[in-house]
C-alpha positions as CSV (number, residue, x, y, z in Angstrom):
1,M,26.6,13.0,50.8
2,Y,28.6,10.0,49.6
3,Y,29.5,9.8,45.9
4,S,29.9,6.3,44.5
5,P,32.0,5.8,41.4
6,H,30.1,2.6,40.8
7,T,26.8,4.6,40.3
8,H,28.6,6.9,37.9
9,L,29.9,4.0,35.9
10,A,26.5,2.3,35.8
11,I,24.8,5.5,34.6
12,A,27.5,5.9,31.9
13,R,27.2,2.4,30.7
14,A,23.4,2.7,30.5
15,R,23.7,5.9,28.5
16,Q,26.3,4.3,26.2
17,E,23.9,1.4,25.5
18,D,21.1,3.8,24.8
19,L,23.3,5.7,22.3
20,L,24.3,2.5,20.6
21,R,20.6,1.4,20.4
22,E,19.6,4.7,19.0
23,A,22.3,4.7,16.4
24,E,21.4,1.1,15.3
25,R,17.7,2.2,15.0
26,A,18.7,5.2,12.9
27,R,20.9,3.0,10.7
28,L,18.0,0.6,10.1
29,A,15.6,3.4,9.4
30,R,17.9,4.8,6.8
31,S,18.3,1.4,5.1
32,F,14.5,1.0,4.9
33,D,13.3,1.9,1.5
34,D,9.7,3.2,1.6
35,E,7.5,2.1,-1.2
36,R,5.7,5.4,-1.5
37,P,7.8,8.6,-2.2
38,G,7.5,11.5,0.2
39,V,5.3,14.5,-0.2
40,F,7.9,16.8,-1.7
41,T,9.0,14.2,-4.2
42,R,5.5,13.7,-5.4
43,L,4.8,17.4,-5.6
44,R,8.1,18.0,-7.5
45,T,7.3,15.3,-10.1
46,Q,3.8,16.4,-10.5
47,L,4.8,20.1,-11.0
48,S,7.6,19.2,-13.4
49,R,5.5,17.2,-15.8
50,K,4.5,18.9,-19.0
51,R,0.8,19.3,-19.4
52,E,-0.4,17.8,-22.6
53,P,-4.1,17.5,-23.6
54,S,-5.4,14.1,-23.4
55,A,-6.3,12.4,-26.7
56,R,-10.1,12.2,-27.1
57,P,-11.9,10.8,-30.1
58,I,-13.9,13.3,-32.2
59,T,-17.6,12.5,-32.1
60,V,-20.1,14.1,-34.5
């Protein structure tokens, strides 16, 4: 079986390009600010709020 160094270099270059694309995609995903907070953030804020009775007018 013949081993070609050109094949190895082509595979290595393609893998390097894939890694760079993946890193760029991850960087863009981290920079994106989602408008809605995550589930854990919403649960934490909901559970940390103090429960106060709502003000209702007294009717007779």
